[in-house]
N, C-alpha and C positions, 0 to 999 in steps of 0.2 A: 637750482633754486634751494632753498637754509632750509635747516630742521626748524627754525622757527615757526616758518610758513607751513610747513609739511604739518608739524603739530596740528595747526588749525583746522584742515580738512584731514581726516583720516580715512575716508575713504572715496573710490572711483565710483564712476556708475558702472553699471552691468556690462556695458558695450566697452569698458577701457581697460577690461580684464588682461588683455593679452595685446598691448598699445605697444608696446614691444617688437612685435612681429610683423609689425610695419616696415622695421627696419631691415634691409634685403641683406646687408653683410650680418646682423645677428642671427637673422633667419639660417642662413648657410653655417656659422659658427656654430649655432645650438644643434642643426642636424647633424653635423660630423662630428662634433661632443657625443650625442647620444647614443649614435651606432658605435662611435669606439667605446664610449664606459659599459653599455652592455656587454662588451668583449670583455672588456677589464674584469667586471663584476664575474662573468663565467669563468675565467681564470682564478681569480680568487679562489673561488667557491672549490675549484681542482682541486687547488694545492692546500685550501686545509683541509679538506678530504685525504689527500695523497698522504701528508702529514700523521694526519691519527690513522691512517691505514698501514701504516708502515711503522710506527711507535707506541700506538696507545695511550701517547702521555698527555695531560693537559699542558705540561710545563715546555715539549716541543710546541705547541700553538704558541706560545705566549712566547716563545724566541722569533718566531712568524712575525708578531707585532712587532717586536725590538728593532727585527731587519726591515720591514716595512715600514716603520714610522720615526725609528729611534736620527736617521738622519736628517727627516725634517727638523726634530728639535732639534738637531746640533748644527745644521746647517742652514735650515732655513732664513733667518736672516739675512745670510750673505747673499740667498735666491732672491732675496725682496731686491738686496739693492743692483743684481746683475739686472732685474728687470728695470730697476732704472735707468742704469746707463747702455742697456740695446735696444734696437728695436724689437718689440714686443713681439711679433708676427715673426719674422724670423727666427728669432730663440726659441717659439713656439713649433716652430716645424724642427729646429732640430730635436729639441727633448721630445716632440712624439716619433720621431724615427730611431731615436736608438730606445723606445721603450716597445716598439714594433719588433727590432731586431733582437730584444732580450725574449720577448716570449717564441718569436721563431724559431732562435735557438732551444729552448727550453721544448719545444714541440717536435722538432726533427730528432734530439739526442734521446728524447723520451721514447719516442716510435723506433728507434733503429737498437736500443736500449731498454734493459731493466730500468723502471723510474728510480732515481737516486736522489737522498735527501736531501747530502750536500750540495747537488747542482741545484735543486728547488731554492734552498738555501741562499745560494749564490746570486740566483737570478732575482732575489728577492730582495736582497740586499742593493742591486743593480738600481732596479724598480724604486726602490728607497730614495739614492742619493738623487738618480733625477729629477724624484718630485718631490725634492727640498727645492728645486728652482721651479719646478712644472707645476705645483700647487698654488704657489701667491701668482703665478705668471697669469693664469687663467684665470682667477678671480680678478685681478686687475685689466684684464682682458676687454671684460664687459664693458670694463668704464670707457674704452678706447672705442668701442663701436657704438655705443649710445650715450645722448648729453643724460643732464641730470634728471630732468623731471622723467625719463623712461628709468633712472637705474634704479628702482625700489623693483618695478614690475620687470626689469628684463632680470633681475638676482630674482626673484621668485618665480620668474619662468624657467631660467636654467637650473634652480634648485628642482624645479617641479620634473622636468626633463632628466637630470641626474637622479631624479628615485625612482622617477617612472623606471630607466634604465636597471637600478639596482631590485627593483622585479621581478621584470623581465630577464636580468641574464643570472641570477641564483634558480629560479626556475627555469632557463633554459640548459645550463647548467648540470642541475640535479638532472633533470631527463636525460639528458648526453651521457652524465657519469654513467647513469642506470644501463643505457643499452649500449655503448659505445664504450665506455671507461672515459677517464681525464684526460687523453694526450689531444684529442679533438678539441677540448677546449681549448687547449696552449693554441692550437690552431687558427680557430676561429678569433681567437682575440688577437695575431698576428696579423689577419686580412681585415680584421674592422680596424684597425690605423690608417689603412688607405679612404676611407671615410673620411677623417679630420684632416689627413695631408690634402686633401680635392679642395675640401673647404676654404681652409688657408691659403692656398693658391689661388684660389678664383674670388675671394674679399678682393670688393672695388679700394683699394687704396685712399683715394682721393678722397673717398667719404669716413676715412677713420678719425679719430681726434687726440693720437698720441700725444703726451708731455712731449716737450724735447730731451735728448737723451742728456743725463745728469753727467759732467765729467767727472774724471777721476779728483778728488783730491783726501786728505785726512780729515779721519773723524766722522765718514759719512756714517757710518753705522751707528754710531755713538750718537748721531742727530738723530736719526731715526729712533730708538729708545729715547730719548729724552725730548721730542715731540709727543711720543704715544702717552709717556709719564707725564707731560705738563697737562695735557686736557685730560680732564676729567670721565668726560662721557666715553671716550675711545678708551681712557686706565680702567672704566669699568666694565664695557664689554670684555675686555681682553681677558681681565680675571674670570669674571664669568661664564668665559666659553674653555679656558682651562682648567676649571675645576669641573667641568660638564666633560670635555675631554677626559679627563681622565678617570673619574669615578662612574661615569653614565655610557660613554660612547665607546665600552668594553667589549662590545656583542659579537665581535667575530671572532676573539677568544672563548668566551663562551658561550655561543649556538649549537658548534660541533659537538661539545658534548654535552650540555643540556637537553640534545637532540637525543642522542645516542645509548645516554645513563636515565635523564630524570625522566625521560617521554618513553622511552624503549623502542628509538626511531632508528630510520636510517638515512642511506644520503637523501631521500624523496623528502621526507621529512625535513631534514636540515636545510634544503634548499627552499622548501615550502616557508619554513619558519624565517628566514631571512628575506624572502618575498613578502612575507606577513607585513614585516616590519616597514616596507618599504614601499606597502600600499598606504600605512599609515602616514609615514614622512610625506609620498604622492598625495594625501589629503591635506598635511599642514600646510607643503607648500602654495596647492592651490589656495586655500585660504587668502595667505599674504598674499595673492595678486591684485585682492580686493580694499590692500593697503596700500595708503601712501609711505607712512611709515610704522613701522612696530613699538607703540608705545614701552613704559615700564610696566601699566598694566598687564600690557600682552606675555612680557617677560615674567613676571611671577606668574599667573597660571598658568606656563607654558611649568615652570619649574615644579610648582606642585603636582602638577599631572604625571611628570616624570617620574617626581618620587612616588607617588603612589601606585602608578603602572610598575614600577622595578620590582617594589612589595609585592602585590598580588602574584604577578610574575615568578615570584622566587618560593612564595606558597601555592601556587597556582602546580594541581597534577592532569585534572581532566583536561585535555588538549584546547574545548571551545574557551575555557578561560584564561590557560595563556595565549591564545590569539587575540583576545577582547585587549589582552593588557598588552599584548606587543605591538596592537595597533595603535594604542593612545601613546603608547613612546615613541612610535617612528611621528606619530603626528606632532604631539608636542615638543620633540626634538625638533624639528625641521622649524617648528617657528620660531624655538626659541635661536637656533644656530643664523636661519635668516634675519631675527632680529639683529642681533649682535653684529653680523655683517654688514648691514644697511647702516646702522648705527656709524662705524667707523670709517665707511666709505663715504657718506656724505658730508664726516666732518672732518676729512682729509684733506691737503691740499694735492693736486695730481704728482707734482714733481716729487713728493714724496709716498705717493700712494704706494710704490713696490714696496718698499720695507715696513712700513706700518701694517699691510697686507701680510707681508711675511712672518709677522710678531703675530697676526690672527689665527695663520696657518699654522704654528708651532703650540699655539694654544690647542685649537681643533683637532691637529694633526697628529704634532709632537709631542701632547701626553701623551697620547694611547700606549706608547711602550711601558710607561709606569703603570696605566689602567690593564694593559695585558698580561704581567708581573703578578700584581694583584691579584686578578680572575685567573689565572693559569696555575 
């Protein structure tokens, strides 16, 4: 379905808001990712809280952001090239297995000895390197599961599930940290990867629509950059998401200090604030399931709401005002991110989609080290 046709009709009937779930492969993949992402957010909550308790410095949280997201900035484009060259399902099995082993490593070593800051940083760096491949890979794999007519709905539902995981994960992480400590969060995350691996093995491969793997040739990475730059719709979406990634979506660094100092809370409040952001993000993702295309006016409105919510949160001291601002920030951010991603997906040829979506991941995730350094 072309973008031009999509622009002529922006809303589904109410009964069509979950139509991508009729696809059995998409249901399997979404369920496995939901469990795994919940565990991942539990681990990230534990990582950040452990670093803050060991160092007491915002700059140490900024280093966490650099190690986690920096590899996507440096190597994300190469990760997209891998996903164009290699069967995406098999590559996903490999990346998810490595992430499971890294979580198990920190769980076991932290259980046997005193939690070590260098160990946490080392595991975060490994995860960052794997995510340089895994992040664009997971985005592109949704396109292998669904036809173009269901792509916007599938991306929105996938984002809804991921933001729900981002709601449940930090909340569970805060409870586990407060009652059992940080180590169980790592163990739970390691076990959660079993769900996504089982779902990948159970997919009906005959129903997938992967593009033929691209053979090795000189200049393929430059080809991806040129393709994205020549297309105005892709170029503008990439610029917008990069700016937002650097200056708006850096709350992983801000929130622990915000909860601990500005609002005088502890681990439970930190987890609650992350969950509040995710509640707003979930609401924004659900809203986009009703849309065939997120148009320019939606992106402009989302940008304005993000700016207003950030200013309100910065000035807020009563907790209810901060909660409202974070809900609005989460909702607007999700509409903005989904809109940019769908515009890129629908405008990109499948044979080069891995490289172009990798540029989206570089803008969306790879810009976070810069934002983390500024915020820290």
